[in-house]
N, CA, C, O and CB atoms as a CASP TS submission, in Angstrom:
PFRMAT TS
TARGET T0000
AUTHOR 0000-0000-0000
METHOD Language model
MODEL 1
PARENT N/A
ATOM      1  N   MET     1     -22.979   8.861  -8.254  1.00  0.00           N
ATOM      2  CA  MET     1     -21.635   8.526  -7.464  1.00  0.00           C
ATOM      3  C   MET     1     -21.185   9.023  -6.241  1.00  0.00           C
ATOM      4  O   MET     1     -21.147  10.202  -6.593  1.00  0.00           O
ATOM      5  CB  MET     1     -20.647   8.818  -8.154  1.00  0.00           C
ATOM      6  N   ASP     2     -20.896   9.044  -5.336  1.00  0.00           N
ATOM      7  CA  ASP     2     -20.615  10.096  -4.312  1.00  0.00           C
ATOM      8  C   ASP     2     -19.152  10.777  -4.293  1.00  0.00           C
ATOM      9  O   ASP     2     -18.104  10.438  -4.843  1.00  0.00           O
ATOM     10  CB  ASP     2     -20.851   9.456  -2.955  1.00  0.00           C
ATOM     11  N   ASP     3     -19.375  11.536  -3.708  1.00  0.00           N
ATOM     12  CA  ASP     3     -18.108  12.721  -3.989  1.00  0.00           C
ATOM     13  C   ASP     3     -16.216  12.049  -3.869  1.00  0.00           C
ATOM     14  O   ASP     3     -15.231  12.318  -4.556  1.00  0.00           O
ATOM     15  CB  ASP     3     -18.383  14.155  -2.412  1.00  0.00           C
ATOM     16  N   ASN     4     -16.385  11.218  -2.799  1.00  0.00           N
ATOM     17  CA  ASN     4     -15.112  10.351  -2.835  1.00  0.00           C
ATOM     18  C   ASN     4     -14.450   8.672  -3.931  1.00  0.00           C
ATOM     19  O   ASN     4     -13.466   7.955  -4.111  1.00  0.00           O
ATOM     20  CB  ASN     4     -15.266   9.967  -1.354  1.00  0.00           C
ATOM     21  N   LYS     5     -15.527   8.831  -4.243  1.00  0.00           N
ATOM     22  CA  LYS     5     -15.478   8.251  -5.087  1.00  0.00           C
ATOM     23  C   LYS     5     -15.354   8.452  -6.545  1.00  0.00           C
ATOM     24  O   LYS     5     -14.696   7.629  -7.183  1.00  0.00           O
ATOM     25  CB  LYS     5     -16.109   7.833  -4.826  1.00  0.00           C
ATOM     26  N   GLN     6     -15.984   9.585  -7.227  1.00  0.00           N
ATOM     27  CA  GLN     6     -15.411  10.877  -8.048  1.00  0.00           C
ATOM     28  C   GLN     6     -14.293  11.127  -8.041  1.00  0.00           C
ATOM     29  O   GLN     6     -13.728  10.925  -9.116  1.00  0.00           O
ATOM     30  CB  GLN     6     -15.814  12.012  -7.760  1.00  0.00           C
ATOM     31  N   PHE     7     -13.570  11.582  -7.074  1.00  0.00           N
ATOM     32  CA  PHE     7     -12.312  12.602  -6.874  1.00  0.00           C
ATOM     33  C   PHE     7     -11.366  11.010  -7.675  1.00  0.00           C
ATOM     34  O   PHE     7     -10.891  11.038  -8.811  1.00  0.00           O
ATOM     35  CB  PHE     7     -11.817  13.344  -4.598  1.00  0.00           C
ATOM     36  N   TRP     8     -11.309   9.889  -6.815  1.00  0.00           N
ATOM     37  CA  TRP     8     -10.483   9.009  -6.739  1.00  0.00           C
ATOM     38  C   TRP     8     -10.711   8.372  -8.679  1.00  0.00           C
ATOM     39  O   TRP     8      -9.652   7.955  -9.149  1.00  0.00           O
ATOM     40  CB  TRP     8     -10.913   7.930  -5.223  1.00  0.00           C
ATOM     41  N   GLU     9     -12.046   8.309  -9.739  1.00  0.00           N
ATOM     42  CA  GLU     9     -12.192   7.995 -10.434  1.00  0.00           C
ATOM     43  C   GLU     9     -11.231   9.151 -11.668  1.00  0.00           C
ATOM     44  O   GLU     9     -10.694   8.729 -12.693  1.00  0.00           O
ATOM     45  CB  GLU     9     -13.488   7.685 -10.240  1.00  0.00           C
ATOM     46  N   ARG    10     -11.225  10.546 -11.238  1.00  0.00           N
ATOM     47  CA  ARG    10     -10.628  11.624 -11.810  1.00  0.00           C
ATOM     48  C   ARG    10      -9.397  11.705 -11.384  1.00  0.00           C
ATOM     49  O   ARG    10      -8.735  12.261 -12.260  1.00  0.00           O
ATOM     50  CB  ARG    10     -11.249  12.752 -11.620  1.00  0.00           C
ATOM     51  N   PHE    11      -8.772  11.438 -10.505  1.00  0.00           N
ATOM     52  CA  PHE    11      -7.062  11.537  -9.553  1.00  0.00           C
ATOM     53  C   PHE    11      -6.976  10.059 -10.243  1.00  0.00           C
ATOM     54  O   PHE    11      -5.940  10.236 -10.884  1.00  0.00           O
ATOM     55  CB  PHE    11      -6.919  11.656  -7.160  1.00  0.00           C
ATOM     56  N   SER    12      -7.259   9.097 -10.457  1.00  0.00           N
ATOM     57  CA  SER    12      -6.531   7.446 -11.031  1.00  0.00           C
ATOM     58  C   SER    12      -5.287   7.766 -11.897  1.00  0.00           C
ATOM     59  O   SER    12      -4.113   7.457 -11.694  1.00  0.00           O
ATOM     60  CB  SER    12      -7.730   6.383 -12.221  1.00  0.00           C
ATOM     61  N   ARG    13      -5.960   8.611 -13.129  1.00  0.00           N
ATOM     62  CA  ARG    13      -4.822   8.734 -14.604  1.00  0.00           C
ATOM     63  C   ARG    13      -3.750   9.689 -13.959  1.00  0.00           C
ATOM     64  O   ARG    13      -2.771  10.136 -14.558  1.00  0.00           O
ATOM     65  CB  ARG    13      -5.621   9.637 -16.347  1.00  0.00           C
ATOM     66  N   HIS    14      -4.031   9.897 -12.854  1.00  0.00           N
ATOM     67  CA  HIS    14      -2.527  10.749 -12.550  1.00  0.00           C
ATOM     68  C   HIS    14      -1.654   9.668 -11.093  1.00  0.00           C
ATOM     69  O   HIS    14      -0.550   9.780 -10.561  1.00  0.00           O
ATOM     70  CB  HIS    14      -3.061  12.941 -11.784  1.00  0.00           C
ATOM     71  N   TYR    15      -2.481   8.963 -10.941  1.00  0.00           N
ATOM     72  CA  TYR    15      -2.089   8.563  -9.788  1.00  0.00           C
ATOM     73  C   TYR    15      -0.738   7.723  -9.548  1.00  0.00           C
ATOM     74  O   TYR    15       0.102   7.775  -8.649  1.00  0.00           O
ATOM     75  CB  TYR    15      -3.105   7.936  -9.387  1.00  0.00           C
ATOM     76  N   ALA    16      -0.884   6.742 -10.976  1.00  0.00           N
ATOM     77  CA  ALA    16       1.088   5.897 -10.983  1.00  0.00           C
ATOM     78  C   ALA    16       1.776   6.738 -10.799  1.00  0.00           C
ATOM     79  O   ALA    16       2.456   6.868  -9.782  1.00  0.00           O
ATOM     80  CB  ALA    16       1.924   5.177 -12.392  1.00  0.00           C
ATOM     81  N   GLY    17       1.740   7.716 -12.021  1.00  0.00           N
ATOM     82  CA  GLY    17       3.171   8.490 -11.559  1.00  0.00           C
ATOM     83  C   GLY    17       3.445   9.225 -11.042  1.00  0.00           C
ATOM     84  O   GLY    17       4.556   9.735 -11.186  1.00  0.00           O
ATOM     85  N   PHE    18       2.289   9.773  -9.917  1.00  0.00           N
ATOM     86  CA  PHE    18       2.510  10.192  -8.413  1.00  0.00           C
ATOM     87  C   PHE    18       3.313   9.371  -7.492  1.00  0.00           C
ATOM     88  O   PHE    18       4.371   9.727  -6.972  1.00  0.00           O
ATOM     89  CB  PHE    18       1.257  10.290  -7.755  1.00  0.00           C
ATOM     90  N   MET    19       2.706   8.218  -7.332  1.00  0.00           N
ATOM     91  CA  MET    19       2.962   6.963  -6.865  1.00  0.00           C
ATOM     92  C   MET    19       4.546   6.902  -6.939  1.00  0.00           C
ATOM     93  O   MET    19       5.082   7.118  -5.851  1.00  0.00           O
ATOM     94  CB  MET    19       2.182   5.841  -7.709  1.00  0.00           C
ATOM     95  N   ARG    20       5.483   6.630  -8.097  1.00  0.00           N
ATOM     96  CA  ARG    20       6.162   6.384  -8.847  1.00  0.00           C
ATOM     97  C   ARG    20       7.512   7.595  -8.345  1.00  0.00           C
ATOM     98  O   ARG    20       8.610   7.122  -8.052  1.00  0.00           O
ATOM     99  CB  ARG    20       5.360   6.379 -10.217  1.00  0.00           C
ATOM    100  N   ARG    21       7.361   8.648  -8.306  1.00  0.00           N
ATOM    101  CA  ARG    21       7.583   9.575  -7.941  1.00  0.00           C
ATOM    102  C   ARG    21       7.948   9.533  -6.199  1.00  0.00           C
ATOM    103  O   ARG    21       9.100   9.622  -5.775  1.00  0.00           O
ATOM    104  CB  ARG    21       6.562  10.271  -8.472  1.00  0.00           C
ATOM    105  N   SER    22       7.115   9.428  -5.595  1.00  0.00           N
ATOM    106  CA  SER    22       6.655   8.717  -4.028  1.00  0.00           C
ATOM    107  C   SER    22       8.032   7.461  -4.011  1.00  0.00           C
ATOM    108  O   SER    22       8.508   7.289  -2.889  1.00  0.00           O
ATOM    109  CB  SER    22       4.509   7.730  -4.054  1.00  0.00           C
ATOM    110  N   GLN    23       8.540   6.780  -4.934  1.00  0.00           N
ATOM    111  CA  GLN    23       9.029   5.452  -4.450  1.00  0.00           C
ATOM    112  C   GLN    23      10.041   5.557  -3.683  1.00  0.00           C
ATOM    113  O   GLN    23       9.845   5.136  -2.543  1.00  0.00           O
ATOM    114  CB  GLN    23       9.383   4.573  -5.402  1.00  0.00           C
ATOM    115  N   THR    24      11.010   5.950  -3.891  1.00  0.00           N
ATOM    116  CA  THR    24      12.297   6.362  -2.198  1.00  0.00           C
ATOM    117  C   THR    24      11.270   6.673  -1.264  1.00  0.00           C
ATOM    118  O   THR    24      11.135   5.685  -0.542  1.00  0.00           O
ATOM    119  CB  THR    24      13.665   8.141  -2.221  1.00  0.00           C
ATOM    120  N   THR    25      10.556   7.492  -0.966  1.00  0.00           N
ATOM    121  CA  THR    25       9.741   7.216   0.388  1.00  0.00           C
ATOM    122  C   THR    25       9.317   5.945   0.832  1.00  0.00           C
ATOM    123  O   THR    25       9.613   5.507   1.944  1.00  0.00           O
ATOM    124  CB  THR    25       8.576   7.870   0.382  1.00  0.00           C
ATOM    125  N   TYR    26       8.468   5.188  -0.199  1.00  0.00           N
ATOM    126  CA  TYR    26       8.118   4.121   0.466  1.00  0.00           C
ATOM    127  C   TYR    26       8.912   2.967   0.727  1.00  0.00           C
ATOM    128  O   TYR    26       8.578   1.899   1.241  1.00  0.00           O
ATOM    129  CB  TYR    26       7.204   3.777  -0.028  1.00  0.00           C
ATOM    130  N   GLN    27      10.174   3.401   0.232  1.00  0.00           N
ATOM    131  CA  GLN    27      11.057   2.094   0.044  1.00  0.00           C
ATOM    132  C   GLN    27      12.212   2.730   1.911  1.00  0.00           C
ATOM    133  O   GLN    27      13.031   2.132   2.608  1.00  0.00           O
ATOM    134  CB  GLN    27      12.287   2.096  -2.280  1.00  0.00           C
ATOM    135  N   GLN    28      11.646   4.051   1.972  1.00  0.00           N
ATOM    136  CA  GLN    28      12.333   4.302   3.409  1.00  0.00           C
ATOM    137  C   GLN    28      11.692   3.664   4.492  1.00  0.00           C
ATOM    138  O   GLN    28      12.257   3.233   5.497  1.00  0.00           O
ATOM    139  CB  GLN    28      12.378   5.759   3.802  1.00  0.00           C
ATOM    140  N   ILE    29       9.816   3.603   4.102  1.00  0.00           N
ATOM    141  CA  ILE    29       9.501   3.024   4.925  1.00  0.00           C
ATOM    142  C   ILE    29       9.351   2.009   5.148  1.00  0.00           C
ATOM    143  O   ILE    29       9.529   1.520   6.263  1.00  0.00           O
ATOM    144  CB  ILE    29       8.992   3.275   5.137  1.00  0.00           C
ATOM    145  N   CYS    30       9.022   1.469   4.259  1.00  0.00           N
ATOM    146  CA  CYS    30       9.456  -0.518   4.064  1.00  0.00           C
ATOM    147  C   CYS    30      10.993  -0.735   5.013  1.00  0.00           C
ATOM    148  O   CYS    30      10.866  -1.452   6.006  1.00  0.00           O
ATOM    149  CB  CYS    30       9.994  -1.115   1.717  1.00  0.00           C
ATOM    150  N   LYS    31      12.104  -0.277   4.801  1.00  0.00           N
ATOM    151  CA  LYS    31      13.071  -0.377   5.336  1.00  0.00           C
ATOM    152  C   LYS    31      12.778   0.217   7.245  1.00  0.00           C
ATOM    153  O   LYS    31      13.665  -0.151   8.015  1.00  0.00           O
ATOM    154  CB  LYS    31      14.074   0.412   4.290  1.00  0.00           C
ATOM    155  N   ALA    32      11.817   0.909   7.759  1.00  0.00           N
ATOM    156  CA  ALA    32      12.090   1.192   9.101  1.00  0.00           C
ATOM    157  C   ALA    32      10.867   0.256   9.894  1.00  0.00           C
ATOM    158  O   ALA    32      10.475   0.407  11.051  1.00  0.00           O
ATOM    159  CB  ALA    32      12.042   2.941   9.383  1.00  0.00           C
ATOM    160  N   MET    33      10.331  -0.909   8.732  1.00  0.00           N
ATOM    161  CA  MET    33       9.160  -1.278   9.127  1.00  0.00           C
ATOM    162  C   MET    33       9.531  -2.476   9.454  1.00  0.00           C
ATOM    163  O   MET    33       9.116  -3.058  10.456  1.00  0.00           O
ATOM    164  CB  MET    33       8.088  -1.150   8.277  1.00  0.00           C
ATOM    165  N   ARG    34      10.552  -3.063   8.427  1.00  0.00           N
ATOM    166  CA  ARG    34      10.944  -4.409   8.253  1.00  0.00           C
ATOM    167  C   ARG    34      11.552  -5.358   9.441  1.00  0.00           C
ATOM    168  O   ARG    34      11.932  -6.492   9.147  1.00  0.00           O
ATOM    169  CB  ARG    34      11.866  -4.326   7.251  1.00  0.00           C
ATOM    170  N   PRO    35      11.657  -4.785  11.051  1.00  0.00           N
ATOM    171  CA  PRO    35      12.460  -4.652  11.848  1.00  0.00           C
ATOM    172  C   PRO    35      11.582  -5.269  12.732  1.00  0.00           C
ATOM    173  O   PRO    35      12.000  -5.850  13.733  1.00  0.00           O
ATOM    174  CB  PRO    35      13.036  -3.422  12.044  1.00  0.00           C
ATOM    175  N   PHE    36      10.131  -5.178  12.388  1.00  0.00           N
ATOM    176  CA  PHE    36       8.836  -5.105  13.604  1.00  0.00           C
ATOM    177  C   PHE    36       8.027  -6.096  13.260  1.00  0.00           C
ATOM    178  O   PHE    36       7.055  -6.432  13.937  1.00  0.00           O
ATOM    179  CB  PHE    36       7.849  -3.695  13.698  1.00  0.00           C
ATOM    180  N   LEU    37       8.454  -6.756  11.937  1.00  0.00           N
ATOM    181  CA  LEU    37       7.728  -7.982  10.874  1.00  0.00           C
ATOM    182  C   LEU    37       8.652  -9.439  11.354  1.00  0.00           C
ATOM    183  O   LEU    37       9.827  -9.719  11.114  1.00  0.00           O
ATOM    184  CB  LEU    37       8.061  -7.522   8.733  1.00  0.00           C
ATOM    185  N   LYS    38       7.784 -10.069  11.985  1.00  0.00           N
ATOM    186  CA  LYS    38       7.969 -11.232  12.295  1.00  0.00           C
ATOM    187  C   LYS    38       7.668 -12.643  11.035  1.00  0.00           C
ATOM    188  O   LYS    38       6.842 -12.517  10.132  1.00  0.00           O
ATOM    189  CB  LYS    38       7.128 -11.211  13.509  1.00  0.00           C
ATOM    190  N   ARG    39       8.206 -13.450  11.160  1.00  0.00           N
ATOM    191  CA  ARG    39       7.162 -14.818  10.296  1.00  0.00           C
ATOM    192  C   ARG    39       6.467 -15.035  10.711  1.00  0.00           C
ATOM    193  O   ARG    39       5.539 -15.353   9.967  1.00  0.00           O
ATOM    194  CB  ARG    39       7.385 -16.079  10.004  1.00  0.00           C
ATOM    195  N   ASP    40       6.242 -15.082  11.898  1.00  0.00           N
ATOM    196  CA  ASP    40       4.625 -15.976  12.479  1.00  0.00           C
ATOM    197  C   ASP    40       3.580 -15.255  12.663  1.00  0.00           C
ATOM    198  O   ASP    40       2.594 -15.347  13.393  1.00  0.00           O
ATOM    199  CB  ASP    40       4.611 -16.693  13.933  1.00  0.00           C
ATOM    200  N   MET    41       4.089 -14.224  11.577  1.00  0.00           N
ATOM    201  CA  MET    41       2.942 -12.862  11.871  1.00  0.00           C
ATOM    202  C   MET    41       1.557 -13.116  10.944  1.00  0.00           C
ATOM    203  O   MET    41       1.457 -14.091  10.199  1.00  0.00           O
ATOM    204  CB  MET    41       3.733 -11.093  11.270  1.00  0.00           C
ATOM    205  N   ASP    42       0.555 -12.149  11.089  1.00  0.00           N
ATOM    206  CA  ASP    42      -0.201 -12.292   9.718  1.00  0.00           C
ATOM    207  C   ASP    42      -0.835 -10.787  10.097  1.00  0.00           C
ATOM    208  O   ASP    42      -1.272 -10.341  11.158  1.00  0.00           O
ATOM    209  CB  ASP    42      -1.459 -13.861   9.449  1.00  0.00           C
ATOM    210  N   VAL    43      -0.685 -10.177   8.705  1.00  0.00           N
ATOM    211  CA  VAL    43      -0.814  -8.493   8.613  1.00  0.00           C
ATOM    212  C   VAL    43      -2.450  -8.377   7.578  1.00  0.00           C
ATOM    213  O   VAL    43      -2.663  -8.647   6.396  1.00  0.00           O
ATOM    214  CB  VAL    43       1.006  -7.609   7.525  1.00  0.00           C
ATOM    215  N   LEU    44      -3.434  -7.813   8.773  1.00  0.00           N
ATOM    216  CA  LEU    44      -4.147  -6.721   7.612  1.00  0.00           C
ATOM    217  C   LEU    44      -3.789  -5.419   7.590  1.00  0.00           C
ATOM    218  O   LEU    44      -3.647  -4.627   8.522  1.00  0.00           O
ATOM    219  CB  LEU    44      -5.611  -6.553   7.733  1.00  0.00           C
ATOM    220  N   GLU    45      -3.645  -5.271   6.306  1.00  0.00           N
ATOM    221  CA  GLU    45      -3.452  -3.820   6.280  1.00  0.00           C
ATOM    222  C   GLU    45      -4.940  -3.233   5.139  1.00  0.00           C
ATOM    223  O   GLU    45      -5.509  -3.702   4.153  1.00  0.00           O
ATOM    224  CB  GLU    45      -1.581  -3.464   5.558  1.00  0.00           C
ATOM    225  N   LEU    46      -5.078  -1.983   5.982  1.00  0.00           N
ATOM    226  CA  LEU    46      -6.172  -1.302   5.118  1.00  0.00           C
ATOM    227  C   LEU    46      -5.908   0.035   4.971  1.00  0.00           C
ATOM    228  O   LEU    46      -5.327   0.871   5.663  1.00  0.00           O
ATOM    229  CB  LEU    46      -7.551  -1.412   5.664  1.00  0.00           C
ATOM    230  N   ALA    47      -6.800   0.053   3.282  1.00  0.00           N
ATOM    231  CA  ALA    47      -6.206   1.201   2.871  1.00  0.00           C
ATOM    232  C   ALA    47      -5.067   1.375   1.964  1.00  0.00           C
ATOM    233  O   ALA    47      -4.487   2.461   1.957  1.00  0.00           O
ATOM    234  CB  ALA    47      -5.920   1.716   3.829  1.00  0.00           C
ATOM    235  N   CYS    48      -4.629   0.279   1.087  1.00  0.00           N
ATOM    236  CA  CYS    48      -3.378  -0.356   0.810  1.00  0.00           C
ATOM    237  C   CYS    48      -2.876   0.672  -0.279  1.00  0.00           C
ATOM    238  O   CYS    48      -1.715   1.032  -0.473  1.00  0.00           O
ATOM    239  CB  CYS    48      -3.507  -1.986   0.305  1.00  0.00           C
ATOM    240  N   GLY    49      -3.903   1.022  -0.874  1.00  0.00           N
ATOM    241  CA  GLY    49      -4.119   2.016  -2.148  1.00  0.00           C
ATOM    242  C   GLY    49      -3.327   0.492  -3.415  1.00  0.00           C
ATOM    243  O   GLY    49      -3.856  -0.546  -3.813  1.00  0.00           O
ATOM    244  N   THR    50      -1.997   1.048  -3.659  1.00  0.00           N
ATOM    245  CA  THR    50      -1.779   0.463  -4.764  1.00  0.00           C
ATOM    246  C   THR    50      -1.044  -1.316  -4.817  1.00  0.00           C
ATOM    247  O   THR    50      -0.945  -2.289  -5.564  1.00  0.00           O
ATOM    248  CB  THR    50      -0.926   1.560  -5.388  1.00  0.00           C
ATOM    249  N   GLY    51      -0.592  -0.724  -3.150  1.00  0.00           N
ATOM    250  CA  GLY    51       0.158  -2.211  -2.628  1.00  0.00           C
ATOM    251  C   GLY    51       1.810  -1.412  -2.385  1.00  0.00           C
ATOM    252  O   GLY    51       2.481  -2.423  -2.179  1.00  0.00           O
ATOM    253  N   GLN    52       2.764  -0.276  -2.299  1.00  0.00           N
ATOM    254  CA  GLN    52       3.059  -0.127  -2.294  1.00  0.00           C
ATOM    255  C   GLN    52       3.870  -0.644  -0.696  1.00  0.00           C
ATOM    256  O   GLN    52       5.095  -0.760  -0.731  1.00  0.00           O
ATOM    257  CB  GLN    52       2.648   0.509  -2.995  1.00  0.00           C
ATOM    258  N   LEU    53       3.360  -0.843   0.231  1.00  0.00           N
ATOM    259  CA  LEU    53       4.082  -1.104   0.863  1.00  0.00           C
ATOM    260  C   LEU    53       4.059  -2.820   1.467  1.00  0.00           C
ATOM    261  O   LEU    53       4.865  -3.486   2.118  1.00  0.00           O
ATOM    262  CB  LEU    53       3.965  -0.062   1.621  1.00  0.00           C
ATOM    263  N   SER    54       2.644  -3.112   0.849  1.00  0.00           N
ATOM    264  CA  SER    54       2.001  -4.723   0.568  1.00  0.00           C
ATOM    265  C   SER    54       3.245  -5.622   0.016  1.00  0.00           C
ATOM    266  O   SER    54       4.109  -6.299   0.573  1.00  0.00           O
ATOM    267  CB  SER    54       0.592  -4.742  -0.797  1.00  0.00           C
ATOM    268  N   VAL    55       2.933  -5.313  -1.329  1.00  0.00           N
ATOM    269  CA  VAL    55       4.230  -5.921  -2.095  1.00  0.00           C
ATOM    270  C   VAL    55       5.768  -6.151  -1.557  1.00  0.00           C
ATOM    271  O   VAL    55       6.480  -7.075  -1.951  1.00  0.00           O
ATOM    272  CB  VAL    55       4.429  -5.050  -3.192  1.00  0.00           C
ATOM    273  N   PRO    56       6.160  -5.177  -0.607  1.00  0.00           N
ATOM    274  CA  PRO    56       7.473  -5.676  -1.102  1.00  0.00           C
ATOM    275  C   PRO    56       7.405  -6.032   0.874  1.00  0.00           C
ATOM    276  O   PRO    56       8.403  -6.538   1.386  1.00  0.00           O
ATOM    277  CB  PRO    56       8.934  -4.276  -2.160  1.00  0.00           C
ATOM    278  N   LEU    57       6.413  -5.765   1.581  1.00  0.00           N
ATOM    279  CA  LEU    57       6.826  -6.983   3.058  1.00  0.00           C
ATOM    280  C   LEU    57       6.079  -7.710   3.459  1.00  0.00           C
ATOM    281  O   LEU    57       6.064  -7.932   4.669  1.00  0.00           O
ATOM    282  CB  LEU    57       7.123  -6.544   4.384  1.00  0.00           C
ATOM    283  N   SER    58       5.153  -8.371   2.562  1.00  0.00           N
ATOM    284  CA  SER    58       4.666  -9.025   2.874  1.00  0.00           C
ATOM    285  C   SER    58       5.182 -10.829   2.338  1.00  0.00           C
ATOM    286  O   SER    58       4.558 -11.889   2.384  1.00  0.00           O
ATOM    287  CB  SER    58       3.579  -8.363   2.633  1.00  0.00           C
ATOM    288  N   PRO    59       6.446 -10.518   1.905  1.00  0.00           N
ATOM    289  CA  PRO    59       7.265 -11.631   2.119  1.00  0.00           C
ATOM    290  C   PRO    59       8.108 -12.029   3.573  1.00  0.00           C
ATOM    291  O   PRO    59       8.637 -13.092   3.899  1.00  0.00           O
ATOM    292  CB  PRO    59       8.166 -11.459   1.098  1.00  0.00           C
ATOM    293  N   CYS    60       8.015 -10.851   4.229  1.00  0.00           N
ATOM    294  CA  CYS    60       8.435 -10.667   5.760  1.00  0.00           C
ATOM    295  C   CYS    60       7.629 -11.556   6.854  1.00  0.00           C
ATOM    296  O   CYS    60       8.110 -12.168   7.807  1.00  0.00           O
ATOM    297  CB  CYS    60       8.198  -9.096   6.170  1.00  0.00           C
ATOM    298  N   VAL    61       5.975 -11.437   6.367  1.00  0.00           N
ATOM    299  CA  VAL    61       5.403 -12.535   7.316  1.00  0.00           C
ATOM    300  C   VAL    61       4.473 -13.799   7.051  1.00  0.00           C
ATOM    301  O   VAL    61       4.972 -14.400   6.100  1.00  0.00           O
ATOM    302  CB  VAL    61       4.712 -11.872   8.171  1.00  0.00           C
ATOM    303  N   ARG    62       3.859 -14.150   7.290  1.00  0.00           N
ATOM    304  CA  ARG    62       2.832 -15.462   7.403  1.00  0.00           C
ATOM    305  C   ARG    62       2.241 -15.089   6.020  1.00  0.00           C
ATOM    306  O   ARG    62       2.345 -15.480   4.857  1.00  0.00           O
ATOM    307  CB  ARG    62       1.536 -15.541   8.891  1.00  0.00           C
ATOM    308  N   SER    63       1.633 -14.232   6.648  1.00  0.00           N
ATOM    309  CA  SER    63       0.241 -13.978   5.505  1.00  0.00           C
ATOM    310  C   SER    63      -0.387 -12.189   5.923  1.00  0.00           C
ATOM    311  O   SER    63      -0.475 -11.632   7.017  1.00  0.00           O
ATOM    312  CB  SER    63      -1.464 -15.558   5.989  1.00  0.00           C
ATOM    313  N   TRP    64      -0.696 -11.744   4.665  1.00  0.00           N
ATOM    314  CA  TRP    64      -0.703 -10.210   4.249  1.00  0.00           C
ATOM    315  C   TRP    64      -2.024 -10.191   3.749  1.00  0.00           C
ATOM    316  O   TRP    64      -2.184 -10.387   2.545  1.00  0.00           O
ATOM    317  CB  TRP    64       0.450  -9.667   3.103  1.00  0.00           C
ATOM    318  N   GLU    65      -2.719 -10.044   4.273  1.00  0.00           N
ATOM    319  CA  GLU    65      -4.032  -8.964   3.576  1.00  0.00           C
ATOM    320  C   GLU    65      -3.982  -7.739   3.164  1.00  0.00           C
ATOM    321  O   GLU    65      -3.020  -7.161   3.668  1.00  0.00           O
ATOM    322  CB  GLU    65      -5.043  -8.678   4.372  1.00  0.00           C
ATOM    323  N   ALA    66      -4.574  -7.108   2.493  1.00  0.00           N
ATOM    324  CA  ALA    66      -4.751  -5.853   2.102  1.00  0.00           C
ATOM    325  C   ALA    66      -5.995  -5.148   1.456  1.00  0.00           C
ATOM    326  O   ALA    66      -6.737  -5.856   0.775  1.00  0.00           O
ATOM    327  CB  ALA    66      -3.867  -5.738   1.392  1.00  0.00           C
ATOM    328  N   THR    67      -6.126  -4.555   1.523  1.00  0.00           N
ATOM    329  CA  THR    67      -7.011  -4.055   1.237  1.00  0.00           C
ATOM    330  C   THR    67      -7.733  -2.435   0.780  1.00  0.00           C
ATOM    331  O   THR    67      -7.359  -1.562   1.564  1.00  0.00           O
ATOM    332  CB  THR    67      -7.260  -4.532   1.949  1.00  0.00           C
ATOM    333  N   ASP    68      -8.466  -2.035  -0.084  1.00  0.00           N
ATOM    334  CA  ASP    68      -8.537  -0.392  -0.305  1.00  0.00           C
ATOM    335  C   ASP    68     -10.191  -0.299  -0.432  1.00  0.00           C
ATOM    336  O   ASP    68     -10.767  -1.345  -0.130  1.00  0.00           O
ATOM    337  CB  ASP    68      -7.573   0.282  -1.943  1.00  0.00           C
ATOM    338  N   LEU    69     -10.919   0.662  -0.783  1.00  0.00           N
ATOM    339  CA  LEU    69     -12.489   1.230  -0.900  1.00  0.00           C
ATOM    340  C   LEU    69     -12.455   0.920  -1.655  1.00  0.00           C
ATOM    341  O   LEU    69     -13.600   0.794  -2.090  1.00  0.00           O
ATOM    342  CB  LEU    69     -13.128   2.414  -0.831  1.00  0.00           C
ATOM    343  N   PHE    70     -11.490   0.507  -2.558  1.00  0.00           N
ATOM    344  CA  PHE    70     -12.268   0.625  -4.688  1.00  0.00           C
ATOM    345  C   PHE    70     -11.625  -1.196  -4.733  1.00  0.00           C
ATOM    346  O   PHE    70     -11.964  -1.825  -5.736  1.00  0.00           O
ATOM    347  CB  PHE    70     -10.794   2.495  -6.654  1.00  0.00           C
ATOM    348  N   SER    71     -10.903  -1.818  -3.864  1.00  0.00           N
ATOM    349  CA  SER    71     -10.258  -2.886  -4.708  1.00  0.00           C
ATOM    350  C   SER    71     -11.476  -3.387  -5.406  1.00  0.00           C
ATOM    351  O   SER    71     -11.387  -4.304  -6.222  1.00  0.00           O
ATOM    352  CB  SER    71      -9.421  -4.083  -3.864  1.00  0.00           C
TER
END
């Protein structure tokens, strides 16, 4: 197993709590991005993590494809 995968295997049990504490920040990012999204757009999001941007912003566009290294 490579070092990157080992890191995420160890960190994953703490990740959900960390992301919950960052929820306000993600809401602010979504608010800043929303005006740039159009209903006719197709979006490709790389390194989406657990979808903190993907889930709330995907209804704003035609399609949203999200992926992450360990998806």
